[in-house]
N, C-alpha and C positions, 0 to 999 in steps of 0.2 A: 231508313229513308231509301227510297228507290233512286237508281241512277237516272239522270235526266239527259236531255239533248246535249247540254254542255259537257257533262261527264263523258258521253259517247264521243264527242269531238276531241276532248282531252285525251281519252284512251287511244283514239286513232292517231293522234300526233305522237304520243309516247310509243305506240307500236311501230311507227315509222322511224323514230329516233328517240330511244329511251334516255339518251344523254342530253337532250335538248334542255338548255337552261330554263328555269321557271320564268324568267323575264321574257324569253322568246316565246314560250308557250302563252304567256299572258298577252303579249302583243298580237299573236295570231288569233287568239280567242276574243280579243277586245275586252279583257278583264284586268282587274288589278292583280299585281304579283301575289299579294297576300291572299287573295281569293283563290287563285290557282293553287297556291301552296296548301291552303286548308282543304281544298277539294282532293288533292293528291293524298294528303294525310288521311282524310276520311276514306278514300278508296283503298288505301293500304289497311286501315283499321277494320273495315267491313269485309275484307277478303276479296274484293274485286281485283286488286293488284296484289299478287302474292310474291312478287320478286321481279328482278330485272336480270336480263341475260345478255350473253355475248353471242353474236352470230358470226361465225368464221367466214372469211372470204374464200373465193374459189381456190386461191393459192394454198390455203391451209387445210382444206377439206379433201379427203380422198376422192379421186375422180370417179371411181366406179360406185354406183349405188344400185341396189337390187332389192327386190321384195321376194320373200319365200312364203308361199301359202302352204300350210301344213294341215294334214289330217292326222289325228293322233288316236291311239287306242283309248277306250274308255278308262277313266280313272288314272291315266298316265300323265296328266297335266303337270303335277308338281315335279316329277322326274324330268320331263321334257324341258320345263322352265329352268330347272337347275342346270341342265346341260347348256341351254341357250345363254344363261348368265355367265357361263365359263368361257364363252367365245367372244373375243375382243371385237370382232367385226360386227357383232349384233348390236344395233343401235337402239331399237325399240321392239317390243313384242306386244301385240294386241290379241285378246281373245275375241272371237266373233261367232256369229250364228250363221247357219247356212252350210254350204258344201265343205268349207274349210273351218278348222277349229282355231287356228292361230295365223296371224299375219306377222311376219318377221321382217323388219327393216334392216338392211345390211349396208355396210360401206367397206370398200377395200381399195388398196393402192394399186394392185395388179390383178389381172384376170386369174393368175395362178392362185393368188391369195383368196379370191372370191370362190374359185372352184373348190379349194381345200375346205373353206368354211361350209359351203353347200354340201360337200361330202360328209363332213362331221355332223351336220344337222340331219342328213338322211340316214346316217348310221346310228343315231341316238335311239336308245331303247324307248319304245312307245310311239315312235313316229311311223305311222302307217304308210303315208305317201307325202310327197312334196312336189310343188310346182314352183319354178323360179321365173322371175321377170326382171330383166335388166333394164334400168331406166336409161333412156337415151338422152333426153333433154327435159328441162323443167320449164313448163309454159306459164304456170301460175304458182307463186309461192307467197302465201300470206302468213307464214310462220315467223 
């Protein structure tokens, strides 16, 4: 069964607040509580909803965020990835096409900590070059 407009509205409400009670969701959607609960159950069963998560507030999250764009040597991906996994300030790694091979999302508590992490990334065997971008502010966050 395909997701419909009600499912889309339900998902938007859950994305806004995954802890919203089913009764409140039902009230906002103009549906019975049991209908909303069965839709949530179906969305979980069909894989549309794969889990619920916690988003930390500003006071809990390291204040410095950066992105490192990496160019790597051919066939060095697994070694570079293993090195990145060992660095606690590495939050996410994406492979990509184009001028860079990997996008590395970083977070750190201090500029010194960020600088050390960037040095360790640059020194990793297989990293040809890197370019780093420090995030100044977040204008849109739909995560």
